[in-house]
Structure formats: C-alpha cells, structure tokens
N, C-alpha and C positions, 0 to 999 in steps of 0.2 A: 724825623726819621720812621713814626708810626707809618707815615705816609706811603716814604718809599719802597717798604716791607712790603705795604700791600699791594702797593703798583705790578712789584715783579712778580708777589703770588699769581696776581691777575693774570700776567704777563706768561708763567712756566705752565699756569690750569690752560691755557687756551693754546698754547702750542703742546700739551698732551693732548687735547679733542681733536688737534689737526692730525698728529700723530695717527693718532686710533681711527680717523674716518679714512685717513689713505689707508691705513692697515685692512679696513674690512673693504674699502673699494679697492684692496687688492685681490682680497681670498673671492670674491661676489666675479672681478675678472677673471680669474684664476677658473673657476668652476665655469663661465662662460666659454671659456675656449677651449673645452673637452668638444671633441664633434659628436654626432648623432650615431649612434651605433646602427644603426639601421642602412639610413643613405648616403653615411658618411659625406655628406656635403657642407650641409648645416651646421649651426652652433648648436649644441644639445640644451633644452630648454626642461627638459622630464624625464624623472628616474621612475623604473616600474618597480612597484613596491616589492614584487614576487620575485623578481633576479636580478634588480639594480642595471637592467642595460637603459643605458640612453636614450632619448631619443629627439627630435626637435619640434615633431608639428604632430595631428591627432590622426593621420596618415602614415604616417610611419608608426604609431603606437598600435593601430590599427593593422598595418602590415606585420609588423612583429608578434603580434598574437598570431596571426595566422599562420606564421610559417614555424614559432616556436610551438604553438599550445599552451603559453601562458595565459595562465587567467587572472594575469593583473591583479591577485589580491596575496595579501602576505601571508605567508604559512605562519600561524599564529600560535601554534606548539613545534617548528621547528628547534632542533637542537643547535645551541649557539655553546660553542667552550667558552670557559671562564674566563679564559684569556683574553679574548673579544665581548665579553660583558659590557656593556656601558648602561650609562644612562635611559638612553632612551630603548634597548631593550626592558629595562625595569619597568617604565612606564607601558610598554605593551603590555609586558605578563599582567601588572596593575589591572590594565583594562581587561584585557583577558577575563581578570579573575572577577570584574564587575557586572561584566558581561553575563557571565556565566549566575551570578547571583541572582541579577533580575531577571534571566528565563527562568531559573528555578521557581522565584516570588512568582511571574507569570502563570506559569505552569499547575502549582496550587492553589490557585483562583480557576482555573477552567472549568466550566461547569462539566464538561464532559469527563474531565477525571474524576472529578467529585461525586459523580452520579455512580451507584451500588452498579458491582457488572452483575446481580441478577437481582430482579427486582422478588415481590410478594406472592405476585402470579407466578414468576417461571419455578420459582423454591418449590409453589403448589404443585405445579404441571411435572416437575420431577421427581418428587415424588410420588404422585400416583403413578405415572409410566415405569416408575420402579417394579410399583406390586403387577403389573402386567408383563414384567420382565424385558422394559423397552428401555436404555439404554436414552436421554433426552439432553443433550444439552443445549445450550444458551449463547448467542453474539452477544457481544457488547449494544446497546442501545444505538450507538451510532449507524452498525449497519442495518442499509436496505434490507436485506432477509427478516434483520429482528423487528424494524419497522411494520413490515408487511402481513407478518403473522398474526393468522388471527384464529387459533386454538383457544378451543378451550375445554374445559372436560365438569362434567355435568357427575355429581357428587349424588345425586338421588340415583340418579341410573347408572352408575360408574361407569360409562361411556364419552370415549371422544367425541371430537370432533374438530377433525382435523383440519386447518390450512393446506391445502396438495395443490401439488404444480407439476403439469402433465406436459412432459416434452415427446413432442413427433417428431424427430431427426428427418425422417425421407421428407416430410412436405415442409421443415423448416419453421414449425409451427410452436408455438406454447401457451400455454392458458392456467389459468389459477382458479382454482377450488377453493369456496370458504365453506366452511362447517360440515364437511362430509363428515359421517359418521361410521364408526369405526368396525360398526357390522357389516357395513356392506363388503360385497365381493368385489374384488376388481374388476370381473366383468362387467358388472352392474354398473360398476363408474364408470367403465368405458362405454357403458350404451347409450348414451345421452350425445357421443361425440361421433361415433364410427360404424354405429346400426345403419342397414341401407334403409331403413322404415321408419323407426324411433327416434334415430336422433333429430337435432337440429337444424336444418337446413344448413343453417349461416355455417355454423360446424363442419359439419358432413360436405359441405363445398369449399371450403380449405383445406379438410383430409380427405382429398375424392380419392387418390391410393390408397387411406386406411379403410373408407367402406366400403371397395372391390374387394378387399381381402377379408377371409373368415378368420377367426378369432383362433382356427387352428393353425395358423401362419404366422401367429403374432405371440411376439412375448414383450413380457415387462421384465425390465433393470431395475436396481436401483441402487447407488453408488455405497461401496462399502467404505465408512468415516474411520478416521481415524488411520490409514495405510501411510504411505509414505508416499509423494508427488511420484516416484517414477515407477510404482507399481499399482496402478490404477486399476482394481476388480469392482467386480459388481455384484450382487443380490440375483437371481433368478426369482421368481413371486410367482405363484400359484396365480391363475386368473380365477381358480374356481372356490378358493378359499376368502375368507373375512380380510379383509385390511388391519383387523387387532393379530388375526394370525400371523401374517407375511411380516410386519413389524415387529413379533416376538422376538426376543436373543439377535436383536440388533439396533445398531445404534445410530441417533437421529441429531442431526443439526437444524435446530427451530423448527421444520415440520421436511414431513414424505415427499422428494421428489423422484418422479417413475417417468422413465424413460422407454414410450412402447416401441419398440420396433422390428420390422420386416424378417420375413425369413432371410431375403438378400444381405443384410447389416447385420445380422448374429453373431460375426466373426470379429464386429469392431468392439464387442461387448465382452469381455474376458472374463468368468466367473470366477470368483472366489475358490480355491483350492483345487484348477484344474492345470497348473505349471504341473505337479505330480505326470497327472495322466497324459500330457502333450507331450513331456519327454520320455514317458513309457512308448509313444506310439512311433517318435523317433526313432526312437532306436532297434524296434522291431523293423 
C-alpha cells in the first residue's frame, strides 16, 4: 500500500513539473512573438532600459538611439506611480542608494577634497596683502594657476615679489615673470620686453609691433575680479606708478595678470565705471 502511494506521488510530481515546463516555454514563446519596434521585420530580442522599446539586433538598437535621441540608460530617479511600483523598482532604488553611498565614501577619501583650501603660505600672503590694501584670493591647489604661482613676501623688507603674467593681445603672446618686485613701475617691467634697444632681442622680435610703438600709445589693463561674467571690466593701470600702488584697493586671484594694449584696441577693454559716461555721451 505504501509503495502504491509513493509511486502515485512521484507521477503527480512529474506531471506538475511537466506542466510548469510547458507554461514557462509558453511565456518565452509569447515574448519572442513580439516584433522589433524599429524594423518591424524580425522577432524582438532586446528591450531598451530607458524607453522599453523592443529591438532585434545591434543595428536596430543603434538606429533607435540615433532617431529618437534615447540614451539607452534607465532613468534612476524617474517617478513611478505607487500602483505600478513592483519588486524590480524596489531593487533598482536599493541599488541606486548603494551607488550613492559608495560614491560618497570614495569622495571622502579623495586626497584633493581632503586638502585644505588655504595653505599656511596662502594665509600669510593674504594677511600681508590686506595690510597693503590688496584683496588677495587663492584658487584650490588643483588649478594650474595655483600651481604656477611663485609669489612670495619678504617680511624684513615688507614687500612682495609677485608672479606676474603679461599678455600682449596684438601679438598673440604671453609671458610669465617670476619674483617681480612690487617697487618697480609698470614701465620698468615692460622695458625688458618692448624697449627698442634695452629689451631682450628674442622677446623684442616676438613683440615687434609693440617695440615700434612708444609708451604714450600703450595702455596696461587688469581685469576687475568679482564681477559678473556678462559685465567684464578692466582697471587701467598707471605706467609711471609702482606695481604696489597700482594694485592697491584692487582684488587679485593668485597673482596679477596684465594686458598690454596698443591704441587701436583700447575699445576692446572697457574700463570700470565707464558705463555711465558712455550713456551720457549717447544721450548727448
């Protein structure tokens, strides 16, 4: 009797497995009967994670992205109605939170982020510049301008040795000068670049247009920092005054950047506070 019951149970289990197999095969067959949403000729094999459009081959996938502009990536933060929220959505949200936690953890270990925004040297230079009525600000250490900066302050002599960048727009040339004393005048600094006889021959050859022009037809401008991007303005510096006097009551980012401009291009460098005068001229 026991043997008969065991045999019947085995047959029922086999029938149930067979029925399940047929049902699973039917589901697979049902999915494969859907046609490609791109070409409409072959059976669909793939489904786009972003828009759920079905396709049959790599060519159709590529064509779908080109025609629709679809990225092919699932929108991880897209809204899903509660009535349509299923286990797959829950799993996707869980994975999204895991990725966020992992990214936050790796960011906290990044050496660039852990580096202090201002070094001891930067704090010292800022304090010394403030005593001379100069607002000096620094960029994060990852910036090229920060790495190139060679500015230093001589405590005993109470003067800056500035890292200086000189831009000559008409010759499409720029030079970097290291350790320039703030006691030099702008004209003395430019003499080694554009003077007809006292300047360096190699520099003079590159700046031939400037060397053939007198200082009376040359102006030096420095960008006004802290202004909005759509309202670019420049300070006009005095060639006869020292670098310290010209930088007084102005803001600098890392170090001074001077634009040496000839008369024909003066209008390309609007001066700070010139808007009111220009409007008055237009009304007259």
